[in-house]
N, C-alpha and C positions, 0 to 999 in steps of 0.2 A: 390403586391399580385400576386402569380403565378396562371396560368390557372388551376392548379390542385385544387385550393381552390373553384372553381365554380362547382356546380353540374349540372348546365345547362348553356350552351353558345349558343346563337343564333348569327351566324356570317354572315352578309351581305346576308340575305335571300331575294330572289325575286321569285315571282311566276307569270307566264304569262299563261293565258288561251286563247286558240284559239276559236274565235267566228265565226262560219260558217253561212252564210245567209240561206243556204238550206242544209238538211241532205246529199243530193247527192254530195255536194261540198267536204264533208269529204272523200268520196270515190275517187273523181277525184284528190284530193290532193296527193293520193298515187301514181298516174301515172304522174302528172305534178309537180314534185318536185322543179323545177326551177321557178315555178309561185306560188305566195302566194294567195290562194283563201279564206283567212280568215282575220279577224281583230284581232289585239292583244289587250287583256285586261290585264293590269298589276294589279293584286289584291294586291300584295305586292311588295315593291320596296326598297331594301337595308335596311332590318330590322336587327338591332344588339342590343343585351343587354345580360347581364350576371347575374346569380342568384346564391347566395351562399346557402349552407344548413342552414336551420333555417329561411330563408327569405320567405316572402309571397308577391306575386306580383299581383296586379289587372291589368286587361287589359280592357280598356274602349274605347269607340268610337261609332259613329253612325252606324246604319245598313249599311252594305256594306263597312265598313272601312277596312275589312280584318281580323277581329278577329278570326272567325272560321277557315279561311284558315290557319292562323298562327298556331293555335292549332292542326289542322290536320297534319301539317308538323312536329310539335314537337312530335306528337304521331306516326309519321312514317306511317300514312295512306294516305299521299299525298306527292309526291316528289317535291322538290323545283326546279325552273328553274335554279337558281343560288344560291350559298352560301351553308352553311351546319349548322347542329345543332350537338352539342356535349353533350352527356348525360351520367352521371355516376349514374347508379342505375336503378331501375324499375319504369316505368311510368304507372299510372292508370288514366283513364279519364272517365268522364261522359259528353260526348259531345252532344248527342241527345237521345231522348226517344227511348228505345228499341234497341239501338246499342249493338251488340254482343248477342242478345237474338234470339232464334228461336220461332216464335209466336205459333207454334204447340206444343212445349214442355211445360210441367208444370213449375211453378216457381222453384220447387225443382230441376228439371232436368237442368234448365237454370242456377241455381247457380253453379252446377258442370261444365256446359259447359263454362260459363263466367270465373269462377275462374281458370279453366285449361288453358284458353287462356293467363292468367297472369303467367303461369308457376307453378301453385300449383299442387301437386300430389293428387291423390284420398284420400290418408291417411290424408293429411293436410286438405283437404276440409271436410272430415268426422269429424275431430277434431273441426272445426270451424262452422260447419253447424248450430248448435243450436244458436250460437251467431249471425250468419247472419240472421237467421229466426226471432230471438227476436228483432234484430235491425230494420228489415223491418216492423215487427208487422202488417202483413196483414192477420193473422189468417189462416183459412182453404183455403184461396185463393192460398196459397203456393203450393197446390196440383192441382190447376186448370191451364189450358193452358193460357199463358200470353196474347194471343190474346183477352181474355175476360177482361183484366185489364183496369182500367181507367189510365189516364196519371199520376195521383198521385201515383198509385200503382206501375207503371213502375219505377218511380223515387225512391220510397222506396226500391224496391228490388235491383235496379242497384246501388244505393248508398251504401246499406248494403254490397254488394259484394266488391266494391272497398275499402270500409273501413276496410276490413279484409284480404287484399292480401299482406300486408307488402310493400306497395309502398314507393319509395323514393321521387317521384314527383307525386302530385295529381293535376289533371286538372278538373275544374268544369266550364261548359259553360252554364250559365243561366238556367240550368235544375231545380234548386231548386225553381224557380219562380212558378212552378205548384204545389208544395207541400203544405200541410196544415201547419198552424202556429206551432203546437206542433212538427211535424216532422222537420220543418225547424229549430226550436230552437235546437232540438237534433243534427241535422247536424252541426249547427254552433258551438255547444259545442265540437263536435268531431274535427272540422276543427281547432279550437283554440288550442286544445291539439296537433293535428298532426303537425301544423306548427312550434312547438318548435324544432323539430328535422328534419323535412322534408321540401320540397319545395312545396308551394301551388301556383298554377296559377288560379286565380279566375276571371271569366268574368261576368260582370254585368253592366246594365244601371243604377243601384242604386248606386250613388256615396257615399251615407251614409254607405251602406254595405261594399263598397270598403275601405273607410277610417277606418271603424270599424275593418275590418278583415286583412287588408294588410299593410305591411310596406312601400312598394313602388308601383308605378303604371306606366304602359305604356299606353300612349294615342296614338291610331292609327287614322290617318286622311288621307283619300284617299290613303290608302295603305302604308303610311310612318309613321315613329315615329315622332309625333309632340312634345312629351315631355316624358322624363323618369326621374322621381324624386320621392320624398316622396309622399305617397298617397294623403295627404292633399293638397299639392301644385298642383299636376297634376289634382286632382278633381276640384279645384278652377279654373284652366285654362280651363278645359273642360266645366264647367258650364258657364264661361264667354263667351266662343265661341258659346255655344248653344243660349245664350241670344242675343248675337250680331247678330246671323243669323236671329233672329226673328224681328229685328228692322225694322219698317216700318215708313213712314213719316205720322205723325198725328199732330193735333193741340190740345193744352191743357192749364190749369192755376192753381195757388197755393194760399192757404188761411190758416189763423190760425183757428183752431177749438178747441173746448173744449170736453173733455171726459165726457160722462155721469157718474154720480157718482155711484160707486159700493160699497156696504157695505163690509168692510173687518174687520177682527178680528186679535188680537195679540195672538201669542202663549202664553198659560197660564204659560209656563215654562221659558219665555224669560228672566225675571229678574234674575232667578237663573243661566241660561246659560251664560248670559252676565257678571255675577260676578265670573264665573269660568274659568278654562282653556279650556273649550269647546266652548268659544265664537268664532264665525265664522268671523274672521277679513279678510277683502277683500281690497287689495291695488289696486288703479286705476293708470294706466299709461296714458300719454298724447295722445290725438287724433292724428291719423296718416292717411294721405290720399296719401301716396307715390304712384307714377304712376303705378308701376307694381302690385298694390293691387286693382286697380279699373278699371271699364269699364262702357260703356253706351253710348247712343246717344248724350248726352250732352245738352238736352233741359232744364235740371235743374241740379244743382250741390250742393252736400252736403257740406256745409262750416264749420260746427262744430258739434261735438257730445260730450256730457258730462253728468255726473250724478250729481244731485244736491239735496240739502236738502229741507225741506218744506219752507224755506225762500228764495229759489232761488240761494243759494250759491253753486258754483261748488265744488265738493268733490274730494279729492285724496285718501280717505279711508272711508269705511263704514262697517256696521255689517250685515251679512246675517240674514235673518228673519225679518228685519225691513223694513219699507216703504221707497222707493226711487223714484226719478223721472229721467227718461232718456230723455234728450232733444235732438232733432235732428233739426238742422237749415238748410234750403235749400234756395239757390238763384235760381230764375227762369230766364232762358236765352231766352226762347221763349214761345209763348202762348201755354198753355197745358190745357186739360180738365181732370177731374176725377183723380186728383193726388192720388197716394197711397204711403205712407211713412211707412216703416217697419223696424224691427230689428230682429236679431236672436242671441241668446247667444250660443256660441259653445265651446266645450272643446278643448283640445290641439290636438286631432285627427281631428278636423273639424266637429265632429258630433253635430247637433243641439240639445241643451238641452231644450230650450224654446224660444218663441218669439211671436211677434204679429205685426199687421199693422193697418192702418186706414180705410181699405176698409169697414168693417161692420159698423163702426161708422159713415161713411159719405155716405153710400149707397143710402140714400134718398135725399141727398143734390146735387144740381147742382153747383159744384165747377168749377170756371173758373179763370185762372191766366194768367196775362200778363207778358211779359218780364219786369224785374225790380222788380216784387213782391218778397216777401220773405215768405217762409212757416216756421212756428215754431210749432213743434209737441212735446207735453209732454206726455210721457207714465208714468202714476203713477201706481205703483204696489209694492207688497211685494216681495223683493228679496228672493228667496228660499235659504235655507242653502246649501252651495256648498261643495262638497268633496274637499280635498286638491288638489291643482293643478293650472294650468294656463288656463285661459279662454279668449275669445275674443268676441267682439260685431261686427257683420256684419250688415251694414245698407244699405238701398236702397231707391230710389225714382223712381216710375214708373208711367205710365199713362194708364188707362184702367180699367180692372177688374181682378179678381183672376186668370182667365184662359187665357184671351187674353189681353196682355199689352206690352208696350214698356218700356224697362229699360233705364232710362235717366242717372242714376248714381248708381253704386253698388260699395261698398267699403268692401273688406274683411279685417278683423282684424283692423277695424277703431279705436277701443278702446280695450286696453288690461288690464286685472286685474288678480291678484293672490289671491287665497283663502288659508287660513291657519287656523289651529286649529278648526276643525269642529265637530259639534255634530250630523251630518248626518251619520247614521250607515248603512243604506241600500239604494240601488238605486243610480241614478245619482244625485238627489237633495233631500233635506229634506224640507217638506212643513210644515207650521205652523199648530199645532194641537189646535183646539178650546177647546177640552177637551178629556180626556181619562178616561173611567170608568171601574173599576174592581169590579166584584161582585163574592163573594165566598159564595156559597149556600150549 
Protein backbone atom coordinates (compact mmCIF):
# COMPACT_ATOMS: atom_id res chain seq x y z
CA UNK A 1 0.00 0.00 0.00
CA UNK A 2 1.47 3.36 -0.99
CA UNK A 3 1.74 6.33 1.35
CA UNK A 4 -0.83 8.14 -0.81
CA UNK A 5 -3.49 5.69 0.40
CA UNK A 6 -3.26 7.14 3.91
CA UNK A 7 -5.10 10.35 4.74
CA UNK A 8 -3.20 10.69 8.03
CA UNK A 9 0.38 9.61 8.72
CA UNK A 10 2.05 10.18 12.08
CA UNK A 11 5.79 9.55 11.61
CA UNK A 12 8.12 9.25 14.62
CA UNK A 13 6.51 12.12 16.54
CA UNK A 14 8.21 13.14 19.80
CA UNK A 15 7.48 16.12 22.01
CA UNK A 16 9.69 17.46 24.78
CA UNK A 17 8.57 20.15 27.23
CA UNK A 18 11.08 22.25 29.14
CA UNK A 19 10.24 22.34 32.86
CA UNK A 20 11.76 25.29 34.73
CA UNK A 21 12.02 25.34 38.51
CA UNK A 22 11.43 29.11 38.60
CA UNK A 23 9.92 31.52 36.04
CA UNK A 24 13.12 33.58 36.12
CA UNK A 25 15.10 30.58 34.90
CA UNK A 26 13.29 30.80 31.61
CA UNK A 27 14.68 34.31 31.13
CA UNK A 28 18.17 33.28 32.25
CA UNK A 29 18.14 30.45 29.71
CA UNK A 30 18.07 33.07 26.93
CA UNK A 31 21.46 34.37 28.09
CA UNK A 32 23.11 31.13 29.25
CA UNK A 33 22.49 29.02 26.17
CA UNK A 34 25.32 26.60 26.95
CA UNK A 35 23.84 25.73 30.33
CA UNK A 36 20.60 23.78 30.72
CA UNK A 37 18.42 25.39 33.38
CA UNK A 38 15.44 23.13 32.86
CA UNK A 39 14.39 19.52 33.10
CA UNK A 40 13.16 17.69 30.05
CA UNK A 41 9.77 16.03 30.05
CA UNK A 42 9.07 13.86 27.01
CA UNK A 43 5.30 13.82 26.66
CA UNK A 44 5.56 11.80 23.43
CA UNK A 45 8.33 9.51 22.31
CA UNK A 46 8.56 8.16 18.75
CA UNK A 47 4.83 7.86 17.95
CA UNK A 48 3.97 6.36 14.55
CA UNK A 49 0.75 5.12 12.95
CA UNK A 50 -1.17 5.56 9.69
CA UNK A 51 -4.89 5.89 9.00
CA UNK A 52 -6.77 5.35 5.73
CA UNK A 53 -9.92 7.16 4.63
CA UNK A 54 -12.97 5.45 6.09
CA UNK A 55 -11.11 4.24 9.19
CA UNK A 56 -11.93 5.33 12.70
CA UNK A 57 -9.25 5.19 15.38
CA UNK A 58 -9.72 5.39 19.12
CA UNK A 59 -6.94 6.83 21.26
CA UNK A 60 -6.92 5.51 24.82
CA UNK A 61 -4.60 5.80 27.77
CA UNK A 62 -4.47 7.09 31.30
CA UNK A 63 -4.33 10.75 32.22
CA UNK A 64 -0.90 12.08 31.32
CA UNK A 65 -0.25 9.42 28.69
CA UNK A 66 0.12 12.05 25.94
CA UNK A 67 -3.27 11.82 24.20
CA UNK A 68 -4.08 15.53 24.15
CA UNK A 69 -0.52 16.46 23.20
CA UNK A 70 -0.69 14.10 20.23
CA UNK A 71 -4.01 15.54 19.06
CA UNK A 72 -2.73 19.10 19.33
CA UNK A 73 0.23 18.18 17.13
CA UNK A 74 -2.08 16.57 14.56
CA UNK A 75 -4.22 19.74 14.63
CA UNK A 76 -1.06 21.82 14.14
CA UNK A 77 -1.70 23.88 17.28
CA UNK A 78 1.49 22.45 18.81
CA UNK A 79 4.81 21.76 17.10
CA UNK A 80 6.58 18.43 17.63
CA UNK A 81 10.18 18.28 18.84
CA UNK A 82 10.91 15.53 16.33
CA UNK A 83 9.00 13.80 13.56
CA UNK A 84 6.19 15.01 11.36
CA UNK A 85 2.55 14.49 10.48
CA UNK A 86 1.23 14.21 6.93
CA UNK A 87 -2.40 15.12 6.37
CA UNK A 88 -4.45 15.04 3.19
CA UNK A 89 -7.57 17.13 3.65
CA UNK A 90 -9.20 19.40 6.22
CA UNK A 91 -8.99 18.71 9.96
CA UNK A 92 -11.76 19.74 12.37
CA UNK A 93 -11.35 19.21 16.09
CA UNK A 94 -13.29 19.40 19.33
CA UNK A 95 -10.38 19.39 21.76
CA UNK A 96 -11.58 21.45 24.70
CA UNK A 97 -14.59 23.48 25.75
CA UNK A 98 -14.75 26.91 24.17
CA UNK A 99 -11.72 26.43 21.90
CA UNK A 100 -12.04 28.83 18.96
CA UNK A 101 -14.88 30.77 20.61
CA UNK A 102 -14.79 34.39 21.74
CA UNK A 103 -16.64 34.46 25.08
CA UNK A 104 -17.88 38.00 24.49
CA UNK A 105 -19.49 37.13 21.13
CA UNK A 106 -22.93 35.60 20.78
CA UNK A 107 -23.36 32.01 19.71
CA UNK A 108 -24.35 33.19 16.23
CA UNK A 109 -21.24 35.35 15.87
CA UNK A 110 -19.07 32.48 17.10
CA UNK A 111 -20.56 30.17 14.48
CA UNK A 112 -19.32 32.56 11.79
CA UNK A 113 -15.98 33.03 13.55
CA UNK A 114 -15.28 29.35 14.11
CA UNK A 115 -16.50 28.21 10.68
CA UNK A 116 -14.36 30.86 8.98
CA UNK A 117 -11.30 29.46 10.79
CA UNK A 118 -12.00 26.19 8.95
CA UNK A 119 -11.87 28.02 5.61
CA UNK A 120 -15.57 28.52 4.96
CA UNK A 121 -16.73 31.69 3.24
CA UNK A 122 -19.52 33.86 4.61
CA UNK A 123 -21.80 32.68 1.80
CA UNK A 124 -21.16 29.03 2.73
CA UNK A 125 -21.83 29.75 6.41
CA UNK A 126 -25.03 31.60 5.53
CA UNK A 127 -26.25 28.51 3.65
CA UNK A 128 -25.56 26.19 6.60
CA UNK A 129 -26.34 28.44 9.53
CA UNK A 130 -29.87 27.10 10.05
CA UNK A 131 -28.61 23.52 9.95
CA UNK A 132 -25.91 24.36 12.50
CA UNK A 133 -28.40 26.13 14.78
CA UNK A 134 -30.88 23.24 14.53
CA UNK A 135 -28.17 20.67 15.28
CA UNK A 136 -27.00 22.63 18.35
CA UNK A 137 -30.62 23.04 19.51
CA UNK A 138 -29.88 25.67 22.18
CA UNK A 139 -32.87 27.88 21.34
CA UNK A 140 -32.63 31.61 21.95
CA UNK A 141 -29.25 31.16 23.65
CA UNK A 142 -27.77 31.23 20.15
CA UNK A 143 -28.09 35.03 20.38
CA UNK A 144 -26.54 35.29 23.87
CA UNK A 145 -22.81 35.68 24.69
CA UNK A 146 -21.19 32.26 24.98
CA UNK A 147 -19.67 33.27 28.34
CA UNK A 148 -23.17 32.68 29.73
CA UNK A 149 -23.29 29.11 28.38
CA UNK A 150 -23.09 25.94 30.41
CA UNK A 151 -20.45 23.36 29.46
CA UNK A 152 -23.14 21.32 27.73
CA UNK A 153 -24.20 24.28 25.58
CA UNK A 154 -20.58 24.94 24.63
CA UNK A 155 -20.30 21.36 23.37
CA UNK A 156 -23.58 21.52 21.47
CA UNK A 157 -22.55 24.62 19.56
CA UNK A 158 -18.94 23.54 18.98
CA UNK A 159 -19.94 20.10 17.72
CA UNK A 160 -22.65 21.57 15.50
CA UNK A 161 -20.04 23.76 13.79
CA UNK A 162 -17.45 21.02 13.14
CA UNK A 163 -20.21 18.73 11.90
CA UNK A 164 -20.92 21.14 9.03
CA UNK A 165 -17.49 22.27 7.81
CA UNK A 166 -16.89 19.34 5.40
CA UNK A 167 -13.87 18.03 7.30
CA UNK A 168 -11.88 15.02 6.08
CA UNK A 169 -10.51 14.26 9.56
CA UNK A 170 -12.60 14.76 12.68
CA UNK A 171 -10.98 14.75 16.12
CA UNK A 172 -13.06 14.41 19.29
CA UNK A 173 -11.28 14.63 22.66
CA UNK A 174 -13.52 13.57 25.56
CA UNK A 175 -15.74 16.64 25.05
CA UNK A 176 -18.90 14.58 24.53
CA UNK A 177 -18.68 13.38 28.12
CA UNK A 178 -20.36 16.60 29.32
CA UNK A 179 -23.30 16.43 26.90
CA UNK A 180 -26.75 15.16 27.81
CA UNK A 181 -27.86 11.70 26.68
CA UNK A 182 -30.05 12.84 23.78
CA UNK A 183 -27.39 15.10 22.30
CA UNK A 184 -24.69 12.46 22.78
CA UNK A 185 -26.82 9.98 20.84
CA UNK A 186 -27.29 12.55 18.07
CA UNK A 187 -23.52 13.06 17.92
CA UNK A 188 -22.90 9.31 17.84
CA UNK A 189 -25.29 8.92 14.89
CA UNK A 190 -23.45 11.69 13.05
CA UNK A 191 -20.04 10.14 13.81
CA UNK A 192 -21.13 6.71 12.56
CA UNK A 193 -22.23 8.28 9.30
CA UNK A 194 -19.14 10.49 9.03
CA UNK A 195 -16.64 7.68 9.48
CA UNK A 196 -17.89 5.92 6.35
CA UNK A 197 -15.94 8.36 4.18
CA UNK A 198 -13.80 10.39 6.57
CA UNK A 199 -11.25 9.69 9.29
CA UNK A 200 -12.35 9.84 12.91
CA UNK A 201 -9.92 10.14 15.83
CA UNK A 202 -11.86 9.56 19.02
CA UNK A 203 -10.36 9.97 22.50
CA UNK A 204 -12.22 8.43 25.41
CA UNK A 205 -11.64 6.58 28.68
CA UNK A 206 -14.79 4.58 27.88
CA UNK A 207 -13.49 1.47 26.12
CA UNK A 208 -17.05 0.41 25.29
CA UNK A 209 -17.53 3.64 23.30
CA UNK A 210 -14.20 3.06 21.56
CA UNK A 211 -15.04 -0.52 20.52
CA UNK A 212 -18.51 0.58 19.43
CA UNK A 213 -17.33 3.49 17.31
CA UNK A 214 -13.81 2.66 16.16
CA UNK A 215 -12.19 0.11 13.87
CA UNK A 216 -8.73 0.44 15.42
CA UNK A 217 -7.25 1.92 18.56
CA UNK A 218 -3.94 3.37 19.72
CA UNK A 219 -3.01 2.77 23.35
CA UNK A 220 -0.61 5.40 24.66
CA UNK A 221 1.36 4.64 27.81
CA UNK A 222 3.96 7.02 29.22
CA UNK A 223 4.16 8.84 25.92
CA UNK A 224 4.75 5.73 23.80
CA UNK A 225 2.56 3.52 21.63
CA UNK A 226 1.92 0.45 23.74
CA UNK A 227 -0.38 -1.13 21.15
CA UNK A 228 -1.98 -0.31 17.78
CA UNK A 229 -4.46 -2.93 16.66
CA UNK A 230 -8.20 -3.58 16.38
CA UNK A 231 -10.23 -1.59 18.91
CA UNK A 232 -11.37 -4.77 20.67
CA UNK A 233 -7.87 -6.17 21.15
CA UNK A 234 -6.35 -2.87 22.27
CA UNK A 235 -9.21 -2.17 24.70
CA UNK A 236 -8.77 -5.60 26.27
CA UNK A 237 -5.04 -5.03 26.71
CA UNK A 238 -5.67 -1.60 28.20
CA UNK A 239 -8.24 -2.90 30.69
CA UNK A 240 -5.89 -5.73 31.65
CA UNK A 241 -3.17 -3.17 32.37
CA UNK A 242 -5.56 -1.08 34.48
CA UNK A 243 -6.53 -4.08 36.57
CA UNK A 244 -2.94 -5.24 36.94
CA UNK A 245 -1.93 -1.83 38.27
CA UNK A 246 -4.53 -2.13 41.04
CA UNK A 247 -3.31 -5.51 42.24
CA UNK A 248 -2.42 -5.34 45.93
CA UNK A 249 -1.52 -8.16 48.27
CA UNK A 250 -4.59 -9.38 50.18
CA UNK A 251 -5.71 -12.63 51.78
CA UNK A 252 -8.98 -14.41 50.73
CA UNK A 253 -11.04 -17.91 50.14
CA UNK A 254 -13.55 -19.78 47.81
CA UNK A 255 -16.80 -21.67 48.31
CA UNK A 256 -19.69 -23.28 46.49
CA UNK A 257 -22.90 -21.24 46.78
CA UNK A 258 -26.44 -21.62 45.57
CA UNK A 259 -28.48 -18.99 43.80
CA UNK A 260 -31.70 -17.82 45.42
CA UNK A 261 -34.53 -19.03 43.26
CA UNK A 262 -36.07 -16.40 40.99
CA UNK A 263 -39.40 -16.96 39.28
CA UNK A 264 -38.99 -17.00 35.51
CA UNK A 265 -41.44 -17.41 32.69
CA UNK A 266 -41.26 -18.84 29.20
CA UNK A 267 -42.02 -16.76 26.12
CA UNK A 268 -45.62 -17.63 25.16
CA UNK A 269 -44.49 -17.77 21.49
CA UNK A 270 -41.54 -20.08 22.15
CA UNK A 271 -43.13 -23.30 20.82
CA UNK A 272 -44.09 -21.58 17.57
CA UNK A 273 -40.66 -19.94 17.22
CA UNK A 274 -38.79 -23.18 17.88
CA UNK A 275 -40.79 -25.01 15.21
CA UNK A 276 -40.09 -22.31 12.61
CA UNK A 277 -37.06 -20.94 10.78
CA UNK A 278 -36.91 -18.14 13.37
CA UNK A 279 -35.47 -20.44 16.03
CA UNK A 280 -32.35 -18.90 17.58
CA UNK A 281 -29.78 -21.68 17.27
CA UNK A 282 -26.56 -21.00 19.20
CA UNK A 283 -23.45 -23.11 18.68
CA UNK A 284 -20.88 -23.23 21.49
CA UNK A 285 -17.13 -23.60 21.01
CA UNK A 286 -14.70 -25.09 23.51
CA UNK A 287 -13.37 -23.27 26.58
CA UNK A 288 -10.11 -21.44 25.83
CA UNK A 289 -7.72 -19.90 28.37
CA UNK A 290 -4.77 -19.18 26.08
CA UNK A 291 -2.11 -17.06 27.77
CA UNK A 292 -2.53 -13.81 25.84
CA UNK A 293 -6.27 -13.71 26.67
CA UNK A 294 -5.95 -13.67 30.45
CA UNK A 295 -4.36 -11.81 33.33
CA UNK A 296 -4.54 -11.50 37.10
CA UNK A 297 -2.65 -11.87 40.36
CA UNK A 298 -3.01 -15.65 40.31
CA UNK A 299 -4.44 -16.27 43.77
CA UNK A 300 -7.20 -18.22 42.03
CA UNK A 301 -7.43 -19.69 38.54
CA UNK A 302 -10.47 -20.38 36.39
CA UNK A 303 -10.11 -23.99 35.29
CA UNK A 304 -13.26 -24.51 33.22
CA UNK A 305 -16.25 -22.68 31.78
CA UNK A 306 -19.17 -24.36 30.06
CA UNK A 307 -22.92 -24.15 29.45
CA UNK A 308 -25.05 -27.08 30.55
CA UNK A 309 -28.63 -28.32 30.56
CA UNK A 310 -30.86 -28.95 33.59
CA UNK A 311 -29.30 -32.39 34.05
CA UNK A 312 -25.78 -30.98 34.28
CA UNK A 313 -24.67 -32.12 30.84
CA UNK A 314 -22.28 -29.81 28.99
CA UNK A 315 -23.81 -28.47 25.77
CA UNK A 316 -22.28 -27.62 22.43
CA UNK A 317 -25.56 -26.21 21.13
CA UNK A 318 -28.69 -24.64 22.63
CA UNK A 319 -31.63 -22.39 21.69
CA UNK A 320 -31.92 -18.70 22.56
CA UNK A 321 -34.87 -17.89 24.80
CA UNK A 322 -34.55 -21.11 26.79
CA UNK A 323 -33.11 -21.61 30.27
CA UNK A 324 -29.41 -22.47 30.54
CA UNK A 325 -26.75 -22.76 33.24
CA UNK A 326 -23.31 -21.22 32.85
CA UNK A 327 -20.85 -22.99 35.14
CA UNK A 328 -17.54 -21.42 36.15
CA UNK A 329 -15.05 -23.61 38.02
CA UNK A 330 -12.22 -21.97 39.95
CA UNK A 331 -9.14 -23.46 41.63
CA UNK A 332 -7.90 -21.58 44.69
CA UNK A 333 -4.13 -21.18 44.95
CA UNK A 334 -3.91 -19.01 48.08
CA UNK A 335 -6.17 -17.98 50.95
CA UNK A 336 -8.65 -15.36 49.78
CA UNK A 337 -11.71 -13.65 51.27
CA UNK A 338 -14.88 -12.36 49.67
CA UNK A 339 -14.46 -14.05 46.28
CA UNK A 340 -16.42 -12.57 43.39
CA UNK A 341 -16.96 -14.71 40.30
CA UNK A 342 -18.59 -13.10 37.30
CA UNK A 343 -19.19 -13.28 33.58
CA UNK A 344 -19.99 -10.96 30.70
CA UNK A 345 -21.47 -11.88 27.32
CA UNK A 346 -19.90 -9.67 24.63
CA UNK A 347 -20.55 -9.20 20.93
CA UNK A 348 -17.86 -9.41 18.24
CA UNK A 349 -16.81 -5.79 18.90
CA UNK A 350 -16.21 -6.53 22.57
CA UNK A 351 -19.27 -4.58 23.73
CA UNK A 352 -20.92 -6.11 26.83
CA UNK A 353 -24.42 -7.36 26.06
CA UNK A 354 -25.24 -8.63 29.57
CA UNK A 355 -23.61 -10.32 32.53
CA UNK A 356 -23.63 -10.82 36.28
CA UNK A 357 -21.50 -11.83 39.25
CA UNK A 358 -21.83 -13.34 42.71
CA UNK A 359 -21.30 -10.15 44.74
CA UNK A 360 -24.94 -9.33 45.60
CA UNK A 361 -25.74 -13.01 46.19
CA UNK A 362 -22.97 -13.44 48.78
CA UNK A 363 -22.80 -9.90 50.22
CA UNK A 364 -24.04 -11.04 53.66
CA UNK A 365 -21.89 -14.20 53.74
CA UNK A 366 -18.43 -14.38 55.23
CA UNK A 367 -16.73 -16.48 52.60
CA UNK A 368 -13.20 -17.69 53.23
CA UNK A 369 -11.27 -20.04 50.97
CA UNK A 370 -7.99 -21.81 51.51
CA UNK A 371 -5.41 -22.91 48.98
CA UNK A 372 -6.63 -26.16 47.44
CA UNK A 373 -10.33 -25.30 47.66
CA UNK A 374 -12.45 -25.24 44.55
CA UNK A 375 -15.23 -22.78 43.72
CA UNK A 376 -18.08 -23.92 41.50
CA UNK A 377 -20.54 -21.22 40.50
CA UNK A 378 -23.69 -21.90 38.47
CA UNK A 379 -25.48 -18.96 36.85
CA UNK A 380 -29.00 -20.09 35.95
CA UNK A 381 -30.81 -17.77 33.55
CA UNK A 382 -32.87 -17.52 30.40
CA UNK A 383 -30.54 -16.89 27.48
CA UNK A 384 -31.90 -13.89 25.54
CA UNK A 385 -32.58 -14.30 21.84
CA UNK A 386 -29.41 -13.04 20.15
CA UNK A 387 -28.95 -11.32 16.83
CA UNK A 388 -27.01 -13.22 14.19
CA UNK A 389 -23.28 -13.06 14.84
CA UNK A 390 -20.37 -14.14 16.98
CA UNK A 391 -20.34 -13.74 20.77
CA UNK A 392 -17.93 -14.52 23.57
CA UNK A 393 -18.02 -15.04 27.32
CA UNK A 394 -15.52 -13.15 29.47
CA UNK A 395 -15.12 -14.61 32.97
CA UNK A 396 -13.25 -13.43 36.03
CA UNK A 397 -12.61 -14.19 39.69
CA UNK A 398 -11.72 -11.36 42.06
CA UNK A 399 -11.44 -10.66 45.77
CA UNK A 400 -13.12 -7.70 47.51
CA UNK A 401 -16.25 -5.78 46.51
CA UNK A 402 -17.69 -4.14 43.40
CA UNK A 403 -15.52 -1.01 43.68
CA UNK A 404 -12.36 -2.20 45.41
CA UNK A 405 -11.07 -5.60 44.43
CA UNK A 406 -8.08 -7.57 43.26
CA UNK A 407 -8.38 -9.46 39.99
CA UNK A 408 -6.99 -12.96 40.48
CA UNK A 409 -7.87 -14.31 37.03
CA UNK A 410 -9.61 -12.66 34.09
CA UNK A 411 -10.12 -14.45 30.77
CA UNK A 412 -11.31 -12.66 27.64
CA UNK A 413 -13.17 -14.81 25.10
CA UNK A 414 -13.10 -17.85 27.39
CA UNK A 415 -16.10 -19.32 25.60
CA UNK A 416 -17.18 -18.54 22.06
CA UNK A 417 -20.55 -19.12 20.44
CA UNK A 418 -22.30 -18.27 17.19
CA UNK A 419 -25.94 -17.21 16.92
CA UNK A 420 -27.96 -17.98 13.79
CA UNK A 421 -31.58 -17.66 12.61
CA UNK A 422 -32.95 -15.17 15.12
CA UNK A 423 -36.42 -13.84 15.91
CA UNK A 424 -34.96 -10.75 17.61
CA UNK A 425 -36.02 -7.85 15.41
CA UNK A 426 -34.83 -4.83 17.39
CA UNK A 427 -32.08 -4.05 19.89
CA UNK A 428 -29.02 -6.08 20.82
CA UNK A 429 -31.06 -8.96 22.27
CA UNK A 430 -34.61 -10.21 22.33
CA UNK A 431 -36.15 -10.83 25.77
CA UNK A 432 -38.87 -13.40 26.46
CA UNK A 433 -42.36 -11.87 26.38
CA UNK A 434 -44.74 -13.06 29.10
CA UNK A 435 -47.66 -11.78 27.05
CA UNK A 436 -48.61 -9.20 24.42
CA UNK A 437 -52.10 -7.70 24.54
CA UNK A 438 -53.73 -5.85 21.67
CA UNK A 439 -56.97 -3.99 22.21
CA UNK A 440 -58.92 -2.40 19.36
CA UNK A 441 -61.58 -0.08 20.70
